[in-house]
C-alpha positions, 0 to 999 in steps of 0.5 A: 733205587728203586723197592721200598722207596722212602717217599716224603709227601710236601711239594712238587719236586723237579729233575735239575731244581734244588729242594731245600727243606726244613725237617721237623716231624720225627716220620721225616727226621727218621728217614733223612737220617736212614738215608744219611746212613745207608748211603743212598743219600737219596729219596722221594717227592710226591704231593699229596693225593686225598685217595693214595696218600700221595700221588702216582708220580713224583721226583728222586732228590739226592741229598747234597747237605744235611745241617742237623740241630740240637733239637733234632730238627734238619736242613736238608740240600737236596736235588732232584735227579730223576722222576718216577712213577709208583708201582706200589704204595706202602708205609715203613716206620710212620713215613710212607715209602714206595716200589717205583719204577723211573720214567725214560725221557724221549731223547730229542734228535 
């Protein structure tokens, strides 16, 4: 998962840290549904950037559970997995996407 990764523009996320989300905007409802249907169960999260739309660095979130409501909203239980750098910003059907490369931490001996 490093080409056309869906990007949720919201807050800062970190590896290993749970990130519960309340999804109500139509574009993000579509994004979450696609993440579940394709089986990746993953999307990126970046903070907003006034010039580019979203920041050049973010964190991949893995969906652990989704609770869908009758009115279309959902509560998503996600957790941070890996940090990434954005190579190219883009959009698809109203939500942001990006080509990314993962950031590997240097191991401390």
